[in-house]
C-alpha positions in Angstrom: 27.6 -19.2 19.2 26.8 -16.4 21.7 24.0 -14.6 23.5 24.4 -10.8 23.6 22.2 -8.5 25.7 22.6 -4.7 24.9 19.2 -3.5 25.9 17.7 -4.6 29.2 13.9 -4.7 29.4 11.4 -5.2 32.1 9.1 -8.0 33.2 5.9 -9.0 31.5 4.0 -11.1 34.0 1.2 -12.0 31.5 3.7 -14.0 29.4 5.5 -17.3 30.0 9.3 -17.3 30.3 9.9 -19.0 26.9 7.5 -16.6 25.0 9.0 -13.4 26.3 10.4 -11.1 23.6 14.1 -10.6 23.2 15.7 -8.7 26.1 12.6 -8.9 28.3 13.1 -10.2 31.9 11.6 -12.8 34.2 12.9 -10.8 37.2 13.7 -7.2 37.3 14.1 -6.0 41.0 15.4 -2.8 42.5 16.6 -1.7 39.0 16.3 1.5 36.9 15.6 0.4 33.3 14.8 3.9 31.9 17.9 4.0 29.7 17.9 0.3 28.6 20.8 -0.4 31.0 20.8 -2.0 34.5 21.2 0.8 37.1 20.7 1.0 40.8 17.6 2.9 41.9 16.9 4.9 45.0 13.4 4.6 46.3 11.8 6.3 49.3 8.5 5.7 51.1 5.5 7.4 49.5 4.1 10.7 50.7 1.2 10.6 53.2 -0.9 12.8 51.0 -1.0 13.3 47.2 -0.9 16.9 46.1 -0.6 16.8 42.3 -0.1 20.6 42.1 0.1 23.3 44.7 -2.4 26.1 44.3 0.0 28.9 45.4 3.7 29.0 44.6 6.3 31.7 45.3 6.5 32.4 41.6 3.0 33.8 41.4 2.7 35.3 44.9 4.3 38.6 44.0 2.1 39.0 40.9 -1.1 38.2 42.9 -0.2 40.7 45.6 0.6 43.4 43.1 -2.7 42.8 41.3 -4.5 43.3 44.6 -2.3 46.3 45.7 -1.7 44.8 49.1 1.9 43.7 48.9 3.5 44.0 52.4 7.0 45.4 53.1 9.4 43.7 55.5 12.3 45.4 57.2 15.0 43.2 58.8 16.6 44.0 62.2 19.3 41.9 63.9 20.1 41.8 67.6 22.4 39.7 69.7 20.9 36.8 71.6 22.0 33.7 73.6 20.7 31.3 71.0 23.8 30.1 69.2 23.8 28.3 65.8 26.8 26.9 64.0 26.2 28.4 60.6 24.6 31.4 58.8 21.1 30.8 57.4 19.1 32.4 54.7 15.3 32.6 54.8 12.3 34.1 52.9 9.1 35.3 54.5 5.5 35.9 53.5 2.8 37.7 55.5 -1.0 37.1 55.1 -4.1 38.9 56.5 -6.9 36.9 58.1 -10.3 38.4 59.0 -12.3 37.9 62.2 -14.2 35.0 60.6 -10.9 33.1 59.9 -11.1 33.7 56.1 -7.7 34.0 54.4 -7.0 37.2 52.6 -4.2 38.0 50.1 -0.6 37.4 50.8 2.3 39.8 50.7 5.1 39.5 48.1 7.9 37.2 49.0 10.5 39.1 51.1 14.1 39.6 50.0 16.4 37.0 51.4 17.1 37.6 55.1 20.6 36.4 56.1 21.1 35.7 59.8 24.5 35.1 61.3 25.2 32.6 64.1 24.1 34.0 67.5 21.5 36.3 65.9 17.8 36.4 65.3 15.9 38.6 62.8 13.2 41.1 64.0 10.6 41.4 61.3 8.5 44.5 60.6 5.1 43.0 59.4 2.5 44.6 57.2 -0.7 45.4 59.3 -4.3 46.1 58.5 -7.0 47.1 60.9 -9.5 44.4 61.7 -7.2 41.6 60.5 -4.7 39.2 62.1 -1.3 38.8 60.4 0.2 35.4 59.8 3.9 34.9 59.1 5.2 32.1 56.8 8.9 31.1 56.3 10.8 29.1 53.7 14.5 28.5 53.0 14.3 28.6 49.2 11.5 31.1 48.3 9.8 28.5 46.1 8.5 25.6 48.2 8.0 24.7 51.8 6.4 27.9 53.1 5.0 27.1 56.6 3.3 29.2 59.2 5.6 30.1 62.2 3.5 32.7 64.1 0.4 34.9 64.2 -0.1 38.4 65.4 -3.5 39.7 66.6 -5.0 43.0 65.5 -3.9 44.8 68.6 -0.4 43.2 69.0 2.9 44.9 68.2 3.9 45.2 64.6 7.3 43.6 65.0 8.0 39.9 65.4 11.2 38.1 66.3 11.9 34.8 64.6 13.8 32.5 67.0 14.0 29.6 64.5 13.0 27.2 67.3 9.2 27.3 66.4 8.0 24.4 64.4 7.0 25.3 60.9 3.4 24.0 61.0 0.5 24.8 58.8 1.3 25.0 55.0 0.7 28.3 53.2 -3.1 28.3 52.3 -4.6 29.5 49.1 -6.4 32.8 48.7 -10.0 31.8 48.9 -13.3 31.8 50.7 -14.5 28.3 50.0 -17.4 26.1 51.1 -15.3 24.2 53.6 -15.0 24.2 57.3 -11.7 26.0 56.9 -9.2 26.9 54.3 -6.7 24.2 55.3 -9.3 21.7 54.2 -9.9 23.5 50.9 -6.3 23.6 49.9 -6.0 19.8 49.9 -5.8 18.9 46.2 -6.7 22.4 45.0 -5.2 23.5 41.7 -4.2 26.7 40.0 -5.2 26.8 36.3 -2.7 28.3 33.8 -5.4 30.9 32.9 -5.1 32.3 36.4 -8.0 31.0 38.4 -8.0 28.4 41.2 -10.0 25.2 41.3 -11.4 23.8 44.6 -13.8 20.9 45.1 -16.3 20.2 47.9 -18.5 17.1 48.1 -19.8 16.7 44.5 -19.2 20.3 43.4 -16.3 21.6 41.4 -15.7 25.2 42.6 -13.6 27.4 40.3 -12.6 30.7 41.9 -13.0 34.2 40.6 -10.2 35.5 38.4 -7.2 36.7 40.3 -7.6 40.2 38.8 -11.1 40.5 40.2 -10.4 43.0 43.0 -13.9 42.8 44.3 -13.6 39.2 45.3 -10.0 38.2 44.5 -10.1 35.0 46.6 -13.7 33.9 46.4 -15.1 30.7 44.8 -18.5 32.0 43.5 -21.4 29.6 43.9 -22.6 30.5 40.4 -19.4 29.0 39.0 -20.0 25.6 40.6 -20.3 22.5 38.5 -22.1 19.5 40.1 -21.4 15.9 39.5 -23.4 12.8 40.2 -21.1 11.6 43.0 -18.6 13.1 45.4 -15.2 14.3 44.0 -12.2 12.5 45.4 -9.3 14.5 43.8 -8.2 16.7 40.9 -5.3 16.7 38.6 -4.1 19.2 36.0 -2.5 18.5 32.6 -1.7 21.6 30.6 -5.1 23.3 30.5 -7.2 20.2 31.2 -8.6 19.7 34.7 -9.2 16.0 35.5 -12.0 15.4 38.0 -12.0 12.1 39.8 -15.4 11.3 41.3 -16.5 8.1 43.1 -18.1 6.8 39.8 -16.1 8.1 36.9 -13.3 10.4 35.6 -14.1 13.7 33.8 -12.1 16.3 31.9 -13.0 20.1 32.4 -11.5 22.7 30.1 -12.0 26.4 29.8 -10.0 29.7 30.0 -12.7 31.4 32.1 -13.8 29.8 35.4 -17.5 30.5 34.6 -17.4 28.7 31.3 -16.0 25.2 31.8 -16.7 22.4 29.3 -17.0 19.0 31.1 -16.8 15.6 29.4 -16.5 12.0 30.8 -13.3 10.3 29.7 -13.5 7.1 31.7 -16.3 5.2 33.5 -13.7 3.4 35.6 -13.1 5.5 38.8 -9.9 5.9 40.6 -9.6 3.3 43.4 -7.7 5.6 45.8 -6.6 9.2 45.5 -3.2 8.1 46.8 -2.6 6.3 43.5 -2.8 9.6 41.4 0.4 10.7 39.8 1.5 13.3 37.3 4.4 14.0 35.0 5.0 16.8 32.5 2.9 15.1 29.8 0.9 12.4 31.6 -1.6 11.9 34.4 -2.1 8.4 35.7 -4.1 6.6 38.4 -5.0 3.1 39.5 -8.4 1.7 38.6 -9.9 -1.8 38.8 -8.4 -2.8 35.4 -4.8 -1.5 35.8 -2.9 1.8 35.7 -4.8 4.3 33.5 -3.0 7.1 31.8 -4.3 10.3 30.2 -2.1 12.0 27.7 -4.2 15.0 26.9 -6.4 13.2 24.3 -7.6 9.8 25.6 -7.3 7.3 28.4 -5.2 4.1 27.9 -4.0 1.3 30.2 -0.3 1.4 30.9 -0.5 -2.1 32.3 -2.6 -3.5 29.5 0.2 -5.6 28.1 1.6 -6.7 31.4 -1.2 -8.1 33.5 -4.3 -10.3 32.9 -7.4 -9.3 34.9 -6.9 -12.1 37.5 -3.3 -11.3 38.1 -4.0 -7.6 38.5 -6.7 -8.2 41.1 -4.3 -10.5 43.0 -2.1 -7.4 43.6 -4.9 -5.7 45.6 -4.8 -2.6 43.5 -7.1 -0.7 45.9 -4.1 -0.4 48.2 -1.6 1.2 45.7 -0.2 4.6 46.4 2.0 6.4 43.9 4.9 8.8 43.5 7.0 9.9 40.6 10.7 10.2 40.2 11.8 11.8 36.9 10.3 9.4 34.3 9.7 6.6 36.8 6.3 5.8 38.3 6.5 3.9 41.6 3.4 2.2 43.0 3.6 1.1 46.6 1.3 -1.9 47.4 0.7 -4.5 50.1 1.4 -7.4 47.8 4.1 -5.9 45.6 5.7 -2.6 44.7 5.8 -1.8 41.0 8.0 0.6 39.1 7.3 1.8 35.5 10.3 3.4 33.7 8.8 5.5 30.9 11.0 5.3 27.9 11.3 7.8 25.0 9.5 5.5 22.6 6.4 5.8 24.7 6.6 2.4 26.3 7.2 1.5 29.9 9.7 -1.0 31.4 8.1 -2.7 34.4 10.1 -3.9 37.5 9.6 -4.5 41.2 11.3 -3.0 44.2 11.6 -3.1 48.0 10.2 -0.3 50.2 13.4 1.2 51.5 15.4 4.4 51.5 18.7 4.3 49.7 20.4 2.0 47.2 20.2 -1.8 47.2 21.7 -4.5 44.9 19.5 -5.1 41.9 18.7 -8.4 40.3 17.8 -9.0 36.6 16.9 -12.4 35.1 16.7 -12.9 31.4 14.0 -14.7 29.4 14.4 -18.4 28.9 16.6 -19.2 26.0 15.9 -22.6 24.3 18.7 -23.6 22.0 18.5 -26.0 19.1 20.9 -28.4 20.8 22.6 -28.8 24.1 25.3 -26.2 24.7 27.9 -25.2 27.3 29.4 -21.7 27.6 33.1 -21.0 27.6 33.5 -17.2 28.1 31.6 -14.1 29.2 32.0 -10.3 29.2 30.2 -7.6 31.1 30.5 -3.9 30.2 29.7 -1.8 33.2 30.5 1.5 34.9 31.9 -0.2 37.9 32.7 -3.7 39.3 32.2 -6.3 40.7 29.1 -7.6 38.9 27.8 -11.1 39.7 26.9 -13.3 36.8 24.9 -16.5 37.2 23.8 -19.0 34.6 20.8 -21.3 35.1 20.5 -24.6 33.3 17.1 -26.3 33.3 16.1 -24.1 36.3 19.2 -24.9 38.3 22.1 -22.5 38.9 25.2 -24.2 37.4 27.5 -21.1 37.1 28.1 -18.3 39.6 31.1 -15.9 39.0 32.1 -12.3 39.3 33.1 -9.9 36.6 35.9 -7.7 38.0 36.6 -5.6 34.9 35.5 -5.0 31.3 37.7 -7.8 29.9 36.3 -11.1 28.9 36.8 -14.0 31.3 36.5 -17.8 31.3 33.5 -19.5 32.9 33.7 -22.4 35.3 33.1 -25.8 33.7 29.4 -26.9 33.6 27.2 -29.4 31.8 25.7 -28.7 28.4 21.9 -28.2 28.1 19.3 -26.6 25.8 17.5 -24.3 28.3 19.5 -21.3 29.7 18.7 -18.3 31.8 21.1 -15.4 32.6 21.0 -13.5 36.0 22.9 -10.3 36.6 23.3 -8.7 40.1 25.2 -5.6 41.2 25.2 -2.0 42.3 26.9 -0.5 39.2 25.4 0.4 35.9 25.6 -2.5 33.4 25.5 -1.7 29.6 25.9 -5.1 28.1 26.3 -8.8 28.9 27.6 -11.5 26.6 28.2 -15.2 26.9 29.7 -17.3 24.2 31.1 -20.7 23.2 34.5 -19.2 22.5 36.3 -16.0 23.5 36.2 -14.5 20.0 32.5 -14.1 20.2 32.1 -12.1 23.4 
């Protein structure tokens, strides 16, 4: 007789240990279950602010600037200085005009890579326009992380030296005159639709922008395009061409290829509890509501946690405090009572586990369902197939640990003597990926 586990599943808190399906777990902690194996996971603290999709990316900046015919040109100059670095660095720059009212105009195209040797600084020739200030942004990869490093007034010199010691502060804003106190407020949660327009929100109004190719108002959010909801908007998300609008009372879907002609429909009357719980993947948008983790797949809204938690158990987790982040096909919810991880599998199901709030790797723990045998049984041998060793194996009899041993390689090994019983649980702990675990009454069956 043997017990063989080749596919490791997650926990299902709504079920009792003896009613769990085959390969489900009572405990799955600090473990990646996405591939059906036991694997160490790396978890970091959640972001302070959820930004499902940036409005402006380096990939579309050059196109936008060309459409508006205002692409700037940067010329690199190098001179000797006393500031010494240990390595050569490569940077990219973007310039942006700002009018006297503080409204952001179009950005330049992304500069060519500027390579700076140790002991040198670049002197940048910035694009200028009468009546406008020029802001300079820098990034090390030309795709993300553009931050403002300096600003030149209308009457200042055209050249600017980058000493690399200034803090990269304000993030690159969108092109837009929006109904906010300033553009830095407007960019929070703003989206860029695949059809080419931007989407802002202010109080209970959804504010699509003009089309980018509209050279009369290329960065405006026309009031006549606004769509008003019954309550204030908390955040937005984008899935393909669908704009999800999360208000204080419900969730809506807005679709349309032109910003003046959006079709809006309610998809859920259960609002998001906190915008920090919003998450997106390539094919899903999810958020936390009072019933569980809601998921939109482009067609309808379903509950990812529907099979895992009863209503009382979900409320006991204080779901209003959850914040989310994604890692490949894993959804991590950081909460005050417990941290939850959902590994999205190819068959469309999710394996649920828990984790500690930490940075780096930590030993995982996986505890099997409760096996109830027809008659009392003791185990003679075991085998663990893993990518590395040691792996700790423990056997629990009637809720008490009676066997604790280490697997040191892939070969089968004898278990310490222990009493026979009908109720058994298997616990596996380690830092290496485990593919299968087997225990048997004789060595031939492992």
